[in-house]
C-alpha positions, 0 to 999 in steps of 0.5 A, a space after each residue: 500499500 505505501 509503495 503504491 502511494 509513493 509510486 502512483 501519488 506522491 512522486 507524480 505530484 512532486 515531479 510535476 510541481 518541480 517541472 521534471 519529466 521523470 523522477 530523478 534524484 532531485 524529486 527523491 530528495 524533495 520527497 525525503 525532505 517532506 517525509 522527514 519533516 512530517 515524521 518529526 511529529 512522530 519521533 520527537 517526544 511530546 514534551 520536547 516538541 512543546 518546548 521547541 515550539 514554546 506551546 502545548 500541543 493541540 489540534 490547532 498547532 498541528 494543523 498550523 504546523 502541517 500548513 507550514 510544512 506544505 508551504 515551506 516544502 513548496 517554496 523549497 521546491 520552487 527555489 530548487 527548480 531555479 537552480 536545476 541544471 
């Protein structure tokens, strides 16, 4: 299941957004970056995350953080696209 989401959904979206015709190292690096930003919520202890974000965890905070990750990632891919080959 996870592999099919990776191959049939995530990679095509990233490839298109970056403006590539095929999956290459740049696309894979972008995917890895996004995944690891999301994984941080699962791997950092709640107390540590609350300390780093200077506020208690809440649904609203998680939603704002998800929005930030999306905007940050899209901006990073746009910048990366300007420096490709």
